[in-house]
matplotlib code that plots the C-alpha trace (Angstrom):
import matplotlib.pyplot as plt

x = [120.5, 121.2, 122.9, 126.1, 129.7, 131.2, 128.3, 128.2, 129.5, 126.1, 124.5, 126.9, 126.5, 122.7, 122.9, 125.6, 122.2, 120.2, 122.3, 122.4, 118.3, 118.4, 120.5, 118.6, 115.6, 116.8, 117.3, 120.1, 121.6, 122.1, 124.4, 126.3, 129.1, 131.3, 132.4, 129.9, 126.7, 127.1, 130.5, 128.8, 125.6, 127.2, 130.0, 126.3, 124.3, 127.5, 128.4, 125.1, 125.4, 123.7, 124.9, 126.0, 125.9, 127.3, 127.0, 129.9, 130.3, 133.2, 134.6, 137.2, 136.3, 138.6, 136.6, 134.2, 134.1, 135.7, 131.7, 131.0, 129.9, 129.4, 130.6, 129.4, 131.5, 129.2, 131.6, 128.4, 128.7, 126.2, 123.2, 124.7, 122.0, 118.9, 120.6, 120.3, 116.6, 115.6, 117.9, 115.8, 111.9, 112.2, 114.7, 115.9, 118.0, 119.9, 121.0, 122.6, 123.6, 122.7, 123.2, 121.2, 118.2, 118.5, 118.3, 115.2, 114.0, 114.1, 112.2, 109.7, 109.4, 110.0, 107.1, 109.8, 108.4, 110.8, 111.7, 113.4, 115.2, 114.6, 117.0, 120.5, 119.8, 120.6, 117.5, 116.1, 115.4, 113.6, 112.0, 110.4, 107.1, 106.5, 105.1, 108.2, 105.2, 101.7, 102.6, 102.0, 99.0, 101.7, 104.6, 108.2, 108.0, 109.4, 110.7, 113.2, 114.1, 115.3, 111.4, 109.9, 111.8, 111.4, 107.0, 107.1, 109.4, 107.6, 104.4, 106.1, 107.1, 104.7, 107.7, 109.8, 107.6, 108.3, 112.6, 112.8, 114.6]
y = [69.2, 66.4, 66.4, 65.2, 65.1, 66.2, 69.3, 70.7, 74.6, 75.5, 73.5, 74.0, 78.7, 76.8, 75.0, 77.3, 80.0, 78.1, 77.2, 81.0, 81.3, 78.2, 80.2, 83.0, 81.0, 80.5, 76.3, 73.5, 72.9, 68.9, 67.3, 64.1, 66.5, 65.9, 67.7, 69.3, 70.3, 69.3, 71.7, 74.9, 74.4, 74.2, 77.3, 79.5, 78.8, 79.0, 82.7, 83.3, 81.6, 78.9, 75.2, 72.9, 69.0, 67.1, 62.3, 60.9, 57.6, 57.1, 56.9, 59.9, 62.9, 64.8, 63.8, 66.3, 69.3, 72.5, 74.8, 71.6, 72.7, 69.2, 65.9, 62.6, 60.1, 56.3, 54.0, 52.7, 53.9, 54.0, 53.4, 56.8, 58.1, 56.3, 58.7, 62.0, 61.6, 60.8, 63.9, 66.2, 68.1, 68.1, 67.3, 69.6, 67.5, 69.7, 67.6, 64.3, 60.6, 57.2, 58.5, 61.4, 58.6, 57.0, 59.7, 60.4, 57.1, 57.4, 60.0, 59.7, 55.9, 57.9, 60.3, 63.4, 66.5, 66.2, 69.4, 68.9, 71.6, 71.6, 73.4, 71.6, 68.8, 64.6, 63.2, 66.1, 67.5, 64.1, 63.5, 66.7, 67.1, 63.5, 60.3, 57.7, 55.5, 54.9, 54.6, 59.0, 60.5, 63.7, 63.8, 65.7, 69.8, 71.1, 74.6, 76.4, 79.4, 81.2, 82.6, 79.4, 77.3, 79.9, 79.9, 76.1, 76.2, 78.5, 75.9, 73.0, 73.9, 76.8, 77.1, 79.3, 82.0, 83.6, 84.4, 87.0, 86.3]
z = [52.5, 49.6, 46.7, 44.3, 46.1, 43.1, 41.9, 38.9, 39.3, 38.9, 41.2, 44.0, 43.6, 44.8, 46.9, 48.9, 47.6, 49.7, 52.2, 53.0, 53.1, 55.1, 58.2, 57.4, 58.5, 61.8, 61.1, 61.4, 58.5, 57.9, 55.0, 54.6, 55.1, 52.3, 48.8, 46.8, 46.9, 51.2, 51.4, 49.2, 51.7, 54.4, 53.8, 52.9, 55.9, 58.3, 56.7, 58.4, 61.3, 61.7, 62.7, 60.4, 61.0, 58.9, 58.8, 57.3, 56.2, 57.0, 60.5, 59.8, 61.8, 59.2, 56.6, 56.6, 55.0, 57.1, 57.0, 59.3, 63.0, 64.2, 62.5, 63.1, 61.1, 61.2, 60.1, 58.2, 54.7, 51.9, 55.5, 56.8, 54.6, 56.2, 59.1, 57.4, 56.1, 60.0, 61.3, 58.6, 59.3, 54.9, 52.5, 50.0, 46.5, 44.5, 41.6, 42.8, 41.8, 43.0, 46.7, 46.3, 45.3, 48.3, 50.4, 48.4, 49.1, 52.1, 53.0, 50.6, 53.1, 55.9, 55.5, 55.3, 53.0, 50.1, 47.5, 44.4, 43.4, 39.1, 36.6, 37.7, 36.8, 38.3, 40.4, 41.4, 38.2, 37.2, 39.9, 41.1, 40.4, 40.8, 42.9, 43.9, 44.4, 45.7, 49.5, 49.2, 48.2, 47.4, 45.0, 45.3, 45.9, 42.6, 43.3, 40.7, 42.8, 46.4, 46.6, 45.6, 47.8, 51.2, 49.8, 50.7, 53.9, 55.7, 54.2, 55.5, 58.4, 59.9, 62.6, 60.5, 60.2, 63.1, 61.5, 59.3, 56.1]

ax = plt.figure().add_subplot(projection="3d")
ax.plot(x, y, z, "-o")
ax.set_aspect("equal")
plt.show()
């Protein structure tokens, strides 16, 4: 899960709902471990008992949000965005500024499926349904509801079809 560290109330609410959905689907939720979208998705996932992991840009365990089960401080700044993406099966963007944009670009380069939430602004809104370049034939998937997200995740990750939501 990627998105703004200074999320709007709307983006944070969506992220928390997405976290609960991911938890109900049996997913491990990985984020940058900070505030905003990262904290909200971790909180939602944690409410369902899902494992939450934060890969931090800094070197302090204490900088992870309180909803993380596993905190991984890297001390490598924004370069950690590459690790966030490589650790994921699917990358979901909600809102986002330049850090989120870099994670979307890494996901595209690493051939990871990218899902962008439309309706909360930021890079997810701007890139939903588009291609970043011609390296890939697919597009960034656009979703605007939890039902759309769940259907897409079940299609992209067939192993989720064994979990009830």
